[in-house]
LOLUM-732179 format. One record per residue (C-alpha): residue in three letters; y negated, z negated, x negated. Coordinates in pm, 1 decimal. Example, Ala and Ser with C-alpha at 12.3 -4.5 7.8 and 13.67 -1.06 7.14 Angstrom:
! LOLUM-732179
Ala; 450.0; -780.0; -1230.0
Ser; 106.0; -714.0; -1367.0
! end
This chain:
! LOLUM-732179
Met; 1694.2; -1865.1; -2046.0
Pro; 1330.9; -1918.7; -2162.8
Arg; 1266.0; -1545.4; -2116.2
Lys; 1402.1; -1564.2; -1759.4
Arg; 1180.4; -1866.0; -1688.0
Ser; 879.4; -1678.9; -1827.1
Ser; 956.3; -1379.0; -1609.1
Asp; 994.4; -1602.0; -1302.3
Thr; 663.3; -1773.1; -1374.6
Arg; 487.8; -1439.8; -1417.3
Gln; 624.1; -1319.7; -1083.4
Leu; 522.1; -1644.0; -915.8
Ile; 167.7; -1593.3; -1044.4
Leu; 161.9; -1232.3; -924.0
Asn; 295.8; -1322.7; -580.2
Arg; 17.3; -1577.0; -535.4
Ala; -239.2; -1332.0; -674.1
Met; -135.9; -1055.4; -429.8
Asp; -160.7; -1287.0; -131.3
Leu; -494.5; -1427.3; -247.1
Ala; -633.2; -1077.0; -312.3
Ser; -540.7; -960.8; 38.4
Val; -768.3; -1232.7; 181.2
Glu; -1038.6; -1297.9; -79.8
Gly; -1033.0; -970.3; -269.2
Leu; -927.1; -899.7; -623.9
Glu; -1251.5; -1052.1; -747.6
Gly; -1122.8; -1376.7; -600.6
Val; -820.5; -1354.3; -828.6
Ser; -904.4; -1544.9; -1144.1
Ile; -708.0; -1731.6; -1407.5
Ala; -869.3; -2062.4; -1304.5
Gly; -812.8; -1997.1; -934.7
Ile; -446.7; -1908.4; -980.3
Ala; -393.6; -2209.1; -1205.8
Asp; -539.1; -2436.2; -937.0
Ala; -340.1; -2274.1; -656.2
Leu; -11.9; -2311.0; -844.2
Asp; -90.9; -2646.6; -1004.9
Met; -65.0; -2492.8; -1351.2
Ser; -283.9; -2522.0; -1656.8
Lys; -523.9; -2235.3; -1732.7
Ser; -348.4; -2192.8; -2066.6
Gly; -19.8; -2147.8; -1879.0
Val; -166.7; -1855.4; -1685.0
Ile; -339.7; -1714.3; -1993.9
Gly; -0.3; -1709.2; -2162.2
His; 93.9; -1431.1; -1918.6
Phe; -243.3; -1261.0; -1863.4
Lys; -507.0; -1248.3; -2133.6
Ser; -805.3; -1174.3; -1909.4
Lys; -914.7; -1156.9; -1547.8
Glu; -892.7; -776.7; -1555.5
Asp; -545.0; -794.6; -1705.5
Leu; -443.5; -1022.5; -1417.3
Gln; -605.1; -791.8; -1161.7
Leu; -431.5; -482.0; -1301.1
Ala; -97.8; -662.4; -1308.9
Thr; -153.8; -771.8; -948.2
Val; -212.0; -410.7; -840.2
Gly; 102.0; -310.7; -1031.1
Ala; 303.5; -579.6; -854.1
Ala; 173.0; -460.4; -516.5
Arg; 278.1; -108.2; -609.2
Arg; 632.5; -219.8; -688.9
Leu; 655.1; -404.9; -358.8
Phe; 526.4; -99.8; -171.2
Glu; 775.8; 128.0; -343.1
Ser; 1062.1; -109.2; -271.6
Glu; 973.0; -174.2; 92.5
Val; 846.8; 171.6; 191.3
Leu; 1007.9; 430.8; -31.2
Gly; 1325.7; 228.7; -71.9
Ser; 1384.1; 220.1; 303.0
Ile; 1347.8; 593.4; 369.4
Asp; 1683.7; 750.6; 443.9
Ala; 1619.2; 1087.5; 604.6
Glu; 1673.4; 1454.4; 532.1
Pro; 1391.3; 1631.8; 346.8
Gly; 1127.4; 1791.0; 565.1
Ile; 992.3; 1677.2; 897.5
Ala; 1256.8; 1405.1; 941.6
Arg; 1154.6; 1247.2; 612.7
Leu; 786.0; 1284.5; 698.4
Gln; 846.5; 1092.6; 1021.4
Ala; 1048.9; 831.2; 834.1
Met; 769.1; 789.7; 578.6
Gly; 525.1; 716.5; 859.2
Glu; 755.3; 465.9; 1029.8
Ser; 849.6; 290.4; 707.4
Trp; 483.6; 261.5; 608.8
Ile; 378.8; 120.4; 947.9
Arg; 667.9; -125.7; 942.2
Tyr; 560.4; -241.3; 595.3
Val; 197.0; -300.0; 695.6
Glu; 307.6; -462.3; 1021.7
Gly; 553.3; -687.5; 839.1
Gly; 291.4; -935.2; 723.6
His; 377.4; -933.6; 352.6
Phe; 29.2; -1064.8; 278.1
Ala; -193.8; -1309.5; 463.6
Gly; -480.0; -1059.1; 471.0
Gly; -284.0; -752.4; 574.1
Cys; -244.7; -437.7; 365.3
Phe; -312.8; -519.9; 0.6
Phe; -422.1; -167.3; -87.6
Trp; -657.6; -138.9; 209.3
Ala; -833.6; -460.8; 108.3
Ala; -845.9; -377.9; -263.0
Ser; -962.2; -20.0; -204.9
Ala; -1246.4; -131.0; 22.8
Glu; -1352.9; -379.2; -243.9
Phe; -1338.6; -145.8; -544.2
Asp; -1409.0; 201.6; -405.6
Gly; -1768.8; 197.5; -529.1
Arg; -1708.1; 21.2; -860.4
Pro; -1627.2; 196.8; -1185.8
Gly; -1353.7; 61.4; -1409.2
Ala; -983.8; 34.7; -1475.3
Val; -897.5; -147.5; -1151.6
Arg; -1066.3; 114.8; -934.2
Asp; -902.9; 394.7; -1134.1
Leu; -556.5; 245.8; -1086.5
Leu; -612.1; 196.1; -712.9
Ala; -733.1; 555.0; -678.7
Glu; -433.6; 683.9; -874.0
Leu; -182.4; 494.9; -658.9
Thr; -344.9; 584.3; -328.0
Gly; -373.0; 945.2; -438.5
Ser; -5.3; 958.2; -532.6
Trp; 95.1; 833.1; -185.4
Leu; -126.7; 1093.5; -17.1
Asp; 28.0; 1356.8; -245.3
Ala; 377.0; 1244.5; -142.3
Ile; 287.9; 1287.5; 226.5
Gln; 131.4; 1627.6; 159.4
Asn; 429.6; 1743.3; -44.0
Glu; 672.0; 1644.8; 231.3
Ala; 457.3; 1828.6; 484.5
Arg; 455.0; 2138.3; 261.2
Leu; 832.3; 2121.0; 229.2
Ala; 866.6; 2093.5; 607.8
Gln; 640.7; 2397.1; 633.1
Arg; 858.7; 2596.3; 392.0
Leu; 1162.9; 2494.1; 595.2
Gly; 997.4; 2631.3; 907.7
Glu; 972.5; 2287.4; 1069.5
Ile; 592.4; 2279.8; 1061.6
Gly; 377.8; 2571.8; 1169.6
Arg; 226.8; 2804.4; 913.0
Gly; -117.9; 2733.8; 1053.5
Glu; -94.8; 2364.6; 970.3
Asp; -292.9; 2229.2; 674.4
Pro; -68.6; 1974.1; 493.8
Glu; -367.9; 1808.9; 328.3
Gln; -539.0; 1757.0; 664.2
Leu; -215.1; 1627.1; 813.7
Ala; -174.6; 1372.3; 532.0
Phe; -538.9; 1266.5; 573.3
Glu; -490.1; 1200.4; 944.9
Leu; -160.1; 1013.7; 907.8
His; -317.1; 795.4; 639.9
Ala; -614.3; 726.0; 867.9
Tyr; -391.8; 618.6; 1157.9
Val; -207.6; 357.5; 952.9
Gln; -521.8; 224.4; 789.6
Glu; -691.7; 200.2; 1130.0
Ala; -395.2; 0.5; 1262.7
Asn; -425.9; -246.5; 975.1
Trp; -801.8; -284.8; 1031.3
Ser; -764.7; -317.0; 1408.2
Phe; -491.2; -577.9; 1377.3
Gln; -665.9; -783.1; 1108.9
Leu; -1025.3; -774.1; 1231.1
Leu; -995.0; -722.0; 1606.8
Arg; -659.5; -900.2; 1646.3
Arg; -530.7; -606.0; 1846.7
Gln; -161.9; -680.6; 1904.5
Asp; -100.1; -320.3; 2008.2
Ala; -245.8; -172.4; 1689.3
Phe; 84.7; -75.2; 1529.0
Leu; 227.3; 58.8; 1853.3
Arg; -76.9; 284.1; 1880.7
Ala; -35.6; 391.3; 1518.2
Arg; 328.8; 482.4; 1582.3
Arg; 227.9; 692.5; 1881.9
Ala; -51.1; 860.8; 1689.0
Val; 170.2; 943.9; 1388.9
Ser; 452.4; 1071.5; 1608.5
Asp; 220.6; 1281.4; 1827.2
Arg; 42.0; 1429.9; 1524.6
Ile; 366.4; 1534.2; 1356.9
Glu; 490.7; 1682.2; 1684.9
Arg; 170.7; 1886.2; 1715.5
Ala; 214.6; 2005.1; 1359.6
Ala; 568.0; 2119.5; 1444.1
Asp; 437.0; 2317.5; 1742.9
Arg; 183.5; 2519.4; 1545.4
Ser; 269.3; 2882.9; 1474.8
! end
C-alpha cells in the first residue's frame, strides 16, 4: 500500500508539472513551485525527484506516455495510407482535446528548449524525432504498397503534416482561432490525397 501511495503521489506531481509546463514552460517547473501548487512540503517532492532537471525530465517522460496512450493507442487502421491518415487524425484530436491548459506540451517545451544544450533538450529532440520518423516510415510503407506515388518524398510529407498540426496548436492558443483544427484536418487530408495522386 505505501508503494501504491508513493506512485500515486508521483503521478499527481507529474500531472501538475505537465499542466504548469504547458503554460509557464519547463523552467517554470520547480520543486518549490510544485510543492506550493499541491500544498506539499519541498521535502515531499524531493523524495520523488532529486533535482529540478530530474523533475523536468520526468515531466517530459510523463508527457510522452500520455501522447503514446492517447495518440498511438487510438490508431486502429490498416498499415499504409489508412494508418497515415489515422495518425494525423488521432494527433489532431489529441492536441484539440485540451489535455493541458497551455495546449500541446511538446510544442511549448520544444520552443523553450530548442536553442539550449542539455539533457532536457536532447530528450525533447529524441521524442519529436521519433514521431517524425514514425510518420515517414508509414509514408514509405504506403509508397511500397503503391498507395503513395513514387515521386513523393516521405520526409517532406512528414515535415508538412507535422507543420500543419503545430500551426493549428499555435493558431488556436495564440490567435484563439476556433477553426484551427478544422483547417488542420483539411490540410492533412488534402496533403495525403495529393501524395496518393503522384505517379
